[in-house]
C-alpha positions in Angstrom: 105.8 95.7 78.1 105.9 99.1 79.7 109.2 100.7 80.2 109.6 103.7 82.6 112.5 106.0 82.7 113.9 108.1 85.2 117.5 109.5 86.7 119.4 107.3 88.9 117.8 108.3 92.0 114.5 107.7 93.9 111.8 110.6 93.6 108.0 110.5 94.1 107.2 111.1 90.3 108.5 107.9 89.2 108.3 105.9 92.4 104.3 106.5 92.1 104.3 104.7 88.7 106.7 101.8 90.2 104.8 101.3 93.3 101.3 101.1 91.5 102.7 98.6 88.8 104.2 96.6 91.2 101.4 96.3 93.6 99.2 95.2 90.8 102.1 92.8 89.3 101.9 94.6 86.0 105.1 94.0 84.3 107.6 96.7 83.5 111.3 97.7 82.7 112.9 100.6 84.7 115.8 102.3 83.1 117.8 105.0 85.0 119.7 107.7 83.5 122.9 109.2 85.1 121.8 112.6 86.2 125.5 114.0 84.7 124.5 112.7 81.5 121.3 114.2 81.3 122.5 117.5 79.4 123.4 115.3 76.4 120.1 112.8 76.5 117.6 115.8 77.3 116.6 116.4 73.6 115.6 112.9 73.2 112.7 113.1 75.7 109.2 114.7 75.2 109.0 118.2 76.9 112.9 117.6 77.7 111.6 116.2 81.1 111.6 112.7 83.1 110.0 110.7 84.0 108.7 108.9 80.6 107.1 105.9 79.7 107.8 103.6 76.7 105.1 101.7 75.2 105.8 100.0 71.8 108.7 102.3 71.0 106.5 105.4 71.5 107.2 107.7 74.4 104.7 109.3 76.9 105.4 112.1 79.3 104.0 114.2 82.2 103.7 112.8 85.7 99.8 113.3 86.1 99.2 111.5 82.7 101.7 108.7 83.5 100.2 108.3 87.0 96.7 108.0 85.6 97.6 105.5 83.0 99.4 103.5 85.6 96.6 103.7 88.0 94.2 102.5 85.3 96.4 99.8 84.1 96.7 98.6 88.0 93.0 99.1 88.6 94.0 101.6 91.2 91.9 104.5 89.6 88.7 104.3 91.7 85.3 102.9 91.0 83.7 105.8 89.6 84.3 109.5 88.2 84.1 111.1 91.7 86.7 108.6 93.2 88.9 109.3 90.2 88.7 112.9 90.9 89.9 112.7 94.4 92.9 110.6 93.2 93.7 113.7 90.5 93.4 115.9 93.3 96.1 114.0 95.4 98.4 114.0 92.5 97.9 117.7 91.9 98.5 118.5 95.5 101.7 116.4 95.0 102.8 118.5 92.2 101.7 122.1 93.8 103.6 121.2 97.0 106.8 120.0 95.1 106.6 123.3 93.1 106.7 125.2 96.2 109.9 123.5 97.6 111.5 123.5 94.4 113.2 126.8 94.4 115.1 125.9 97.6 116.2 122.6 96.1 117.6 124.4 92.5 119.4 127.0 94.8 121.4 124.1 96.1 121.8 121.9 93.2 122.0 124.0 90.4 123.0 127.5 91.3 125.3 126.1 94.3 124.2 128.8 96.7 123.6 127.1 100.0 122.6 130.4 101.8 120.2 130.9 99.5 118.6 127.6 99.3 118.6 127.7 103.4 116.6 131.2 103.3 114.2 129.8 100.7 113.5 126.6 102.6 112.9 128.4 105.7 110.5 130.6 103.9 108.8 127.5 102.3 108.6 125.9 105.9 107.1 129.1 107.2 104.7 129.9 104.5 103.8 126.5 102.5 104.8 123.1 104.3 101.9 123.4 106.8 99.4 125.1 104.6 99.7 122.4 102.1 99.8 119.5 104.4 96.5 120.9 105.9 95.0 120.8 102.4 95.9 117.1 102.3 94.5 116.5 105.7 91.0 118.0 104.8 90.9 116.1 101.7 91.4 112.9 103.5 89.0 113.8 105.9 86.5 114.6 103.5 86.6 111.5 101.4 87.8 108.8 103.8 85.0 107.3 106.0 87.0 104.7 107.6 90.1 107.0 107.9 92.4 104.3 106.4 92.4 105.0 102.7 91.6 108.2 100.7 88.6 106.5 99.0 88.0 103.7 101.6 89.8 101.2 99.1 93.5 101.3 98.2 94.2 103.4 95.1 96.8 105.6 93.5 95.7 108.6 95.9 97.3 106.4 98.9 100.4 105.7 96.9 100.9 109.2 96.1 100.0 110.7 99.5 102.4 108.1 101.0 105.2 108.6 98.8 105.3 112.6 99.0 104.7 112.3 102.7 107.6 110.1 103.1 109.8 112.6 101.2 109.0 115.3 103.7 109.2 113.0 106.7 112.3 110.6 105.8 114.8 113.4 107.1 116.5 114.0 103.7 115.1 117.5 103.1 117.2 119.9 105.3 115.5 121.9 107.8 112.4 119.9 107.7 111.6 118.4 111.0 109.4 115.4 110.7 107.7 116.3 113.7 105.4 118.6 111.4 103.3 115.6 111.1 102.2 115.8 114.6 99.9 118.5 113.7 98.0 116.4 110.9 96.9 113.6 113.0 94.8 112.1 110.1 97.5 112.2 107.7 99.9 110.8 110.5 97.7 107.7 111.3 97.4 107.1 107.4 101.1 107.2 106.9 101.7 104.7 109.8 99.0 102.5 108.6 100.6 102.6 105.0 103.9 101.6 106.3 102.1 98.9 108.2 100.1 97.7 105.0 101.6 94.4 104.2 100.6 94.3 100.4 102.3 97.4 100.2 105.3 97.4 102.3 106.4 93.9 100.9 106.7 95.4 97.6 110.5 95.5 96.3 109.8 99.2 95.1 108.7 100.1 98.8 111.8 98.6 100.1 114.1 100.3 97.5 112.7 103.8 98.3 112.8 103.4 102.1 116.5 101.9 101.8 
């Protein structure tokens, strides 16, 4: 059985794995590691990072690799290579926008410098937030004919785009006003439809994320 390992909080890097497996009813175990214990545990894991996946006592790592594996296992990786490439682009987009906001998060959590964090967050909002969501809006527009799912069939692309959009929309990121989504009507409508998509919103993983 697949085992997923992450910290004791929700984040998109692990949640997209949980959601895809849960959606397709692929059995898995989930282990959470206390963040305060991480310095003691770090050397045990590939690349010193989480999430990881364990199968038959062997560890696997890196978000994109794990996401691709879970998408394939869950039959959510697209019907052909072009659709798979759209999914990969959404995963890469998620990594890119995370890298853009990461300095403001590290300043608060690691450096304990709230003023620096506030300044970096303001710079992110000014220089990156709208730019990177415009990229997602264009990607959706170019590939979605029915304007419901990215590939017109539910896939890992939709899970990733929903989870990262939720992160920026939910109000847990200081200074990020969720009205930013008003500027991206296609993604805004996609987000609303995903929240109303019963096979998705009835998942225990979904309910855990939004709680």
